[in-house]
C-alpha positions in Angstrom: 0.2 -0.4 0.2 1.4 3.6 -0.9 2.2 5.4 1.7 0.3 8.9 2.4 2.3 12.0 1.8 1.0 15.0 3.6 2.3 18.7 3.4 2.3 20.6 6.7 1.9 24.7 6.3 2.6 26.0 9.6 1.6 29.8 10.7 -0.4 32.1 12.5 -2.8 32.4 9.7 -3.1 35.9 11.1 -5.7 35.5 9.2 -5.8 33.0 6.6 -6.0 34.6 2.9 -6.1 33.0 -1.0 -2.0 33.3 -0.8 -2.0 30.2 2.3 -4.4 28.4 -0.4 -3.0 28.9 -3.9 0.5 27.1 -2.6 -1.3 24.5 -0.7 -3.7 23.6 -4.0 0.1 24.1 -6.2 1.6 21.4 -3.1 -0.9 19.0 -4.0 -0.4 19.0 -7.3 3.2 19.4 -7.6 4.5 17.4 -5.0 1.4 14.9 -6.0 0.4 14.7 -2.0 -2.8 13.4 -0.7 -3.9 16.1 1.6 -2.2 19.7 3.4 -2.7 20.5 7.3 -2.9 23.6 8.0 -1.4 24.3 11.2 -2.8 27.2 13.2 0.2 27.9 15.7 -1.6 29.1 19.0 2.1 32.0 18.5 4.6 31.7 16.7 8.0 33.0 19.1 9.2 35.2 16.8 6.0 37.1 16.4 4.7 39.8 18.7 1.2 39.0 21.0 0.1 42.1 19.6 -2.5 42.2 16.6 -2.8 38.8 17.0 -6.4 37.3 16.5 -7.6 34.3 19.2 -7.1 31.0 18.3 -10.6 30.3 17.8 -11.0 32.9 15.4 -8.1 32.5 13.4 -9.1 28.9 12.9 -12.7 30.0 11.8 -11.2 31.8 9.1 -8.7 29.7 8.0 -11.3 27.2 7.7 -13.9 29.3 5.6 -10.7 30.0 3.5 -9.4 26.6 2.9 -12.6 24.9 1.4 -11.6 22.4 -0.3 -11.6 18.0 0.9 -8.1 17.8 1.0 -6.9 20.5 3.1 -7.6 19.9 6.6 -7.1 23.1 9.2 -5.8 22.1 12.8 -5.0 23.2 16.4 -2.3 20.4 16.7 0.1 21.9 18.1 -1.9 23.5 21.2 -3.1 20.0 21.4 0.3 18.3 21.6 1.9 21.6 23.5 4.3 22.2 20.9 5.0 26.2 20.2 8.4 25.7 18.5 8.9 24.0 14.9 11.1 21.5 15.4 9.5 20.0 18.5 5.9 20.1 16.9 7.6 17.8 13.5 8.9 15.7 16.4 5.7 15.2 17.6 4.6 14.5 14.4 6.5 11.9 13.1 6.0 9.9 16.6 2.4 10.2 16.3 2.1 9.5 12.7 5.0 7.7 11.7 3.5 5.8 8.5 2.9 9.1 6.6 5.5 11.1 4.1 5.4 14.3 5.2 6.6 17.2 4.0 7.3 20.9 5.7 5.9 23.5 2.7 6.7 27.4 3.6 7.3 30.5 1.9 10.7 31.8 0.5 11.1 34.2 3.1 11.2 31.9 5.9 13.9 30.2 4.3 15.6 33.5 4.6 14.9 33.8 8.5 15.0 30.1 8.8 18.4 30.1 10.5 16.2 32.2 13.5 14.4 29.3 13.9 15.0 26.8 17.2 17.3 23.7 15.9 16.5 24.6 12.1 19.6 22.5 10.9 17.1 19.6 13.8 14.0 20.4 11.1 15.9 20.6 7.7 17.4 17.3 8.7 13.9 15.8 9.7 11.7 16.1 7.3 11.6 17.4 3.8 11.0 20.6 2.9 9.2 22.5 -0.5 9.3 26.4 -0.4 7.5 28.8 -2.6 8.4 31.8 -4.1 7.5 34.8 -2.7 7.9 38.5 -4.3 11.2 39.9 -4.1 12.6 37.5 -1.6 13.0 33.8 -3.7 16.6 34.7 -5.1 17.5 36.0 -1.5 16.0 33.0 -0.2 18.5 30.8 -2.3 21.7 33.2 -1.7 20.6 32.6 2.1 22.3 30.7 4.7 20.3 27.6 4.8 20.1 26.8 1.3 24.1 27.6 0.9 24.4 24.5 3.5 22.1 22.2 2.4 22.4 23.1 -1.5 23.4 19.5 -2.0 20.3 18.6 -0.6 17.9 20.2 -3.0 15.9 17.9 -5.0 14.7 19.2 -8.7 12.2 17.4 -9.4 9.4 17.9 -6.8 7.2 15.3 -7.2 9.8 13.0 -5.6 10.2 15.0 -2.7 7.8 13.6 0.0 10.1 10.0 -0.6 13.4 11.7 -0.4 15.2 11.1 3.0 16.2 14.4 4.7 17.5 16.7 4.4 16.3 17.1 0.6 14.4 20.5 -0.4 12.8 21.8 -3.4 12.1 25.2 -4.1 9.0 25.8 -6.5 9.1 29.1 -8.8 5.4 29.2 -8.9 3.3 31.8 -10.3 2.6 34.1 -7.3 -0.5 35.3 -4.8 -0.9 39.1 -4.0 -2.1 38.1 -0.9 -0.2 38.9 2.6 -1.5 38.6 6.1 0.0 41.7 6.9 -1.2 43.5 4.0 -4.8 42.4 5.4 -4.2 43.4 8.5 -2.7 47.2 8.0 -6.1 47.4 5.7 -4.9 46.7 2.3 -7.1 44.2 -0.5 -5.7 43.0 -3.3 -8.4 42.2 -6.0 -9.7 39.3 -7.1 -7.8 36.7 -8.8 -4.9 39.4 -8.6 -1.3 37.6 -8.8 2.4 38.8 -10.2 4.4 37.1 -12.2 
C-alpha cells in the first residue's frame, strides 16, 4: 500500500488568505500530495502577541478560506503542547510514523530559517518545499540555509515527499498577491490578482 503523502503548512494565519490556499493547491499538484494540513499556531515565538487574533477566530477564518476536501485546518500545536516547529515536527513524526510528511513554507521563511530554534534539526528531519514569494526568492536561494544544504536540493518536486531528509525543493510558481500583514493593515488585493 502506498504511503500517504501529507504537506504541513504552519503559521499564524492572522488572517488566513487566498495565498495560503494557493500554495496548498500547488503543493497538492506539484508534490503529488494526498493532503495538506494547516497548523494554526497558538503563538509564533518570532511574532509579537500584539495584534494576534484569538486562536478560535484564526481557526474559523482558516477553515473558511481553505474550503477544500484535501486541506485540513488544525489546532494540532495547541493539542500537542508545542510552540517551536522542531518540537511540532518531532511530535507529529512520533504520533504518525507511517505517512511521508513535507514541510511547506514561503521563501521569506527560508531567509529567516537560521533564526528558528534548532533549524538544522528541522531540515534534517523532514523534507521541505519552498514557495517563491515576491521580491524574496533569489535572496532566499542565496541565504545561509540554502547554501548549507545546497547539495540536498531536489530538482523534481514530485520526488520530494519520498526523499529522505535533508531534502528540499524551490518552486518558482505563479505568485499570489495576498499577504496577512497587508490584510491586517487594511489593503485588500483585487480578486485573482497575481504577479509574475
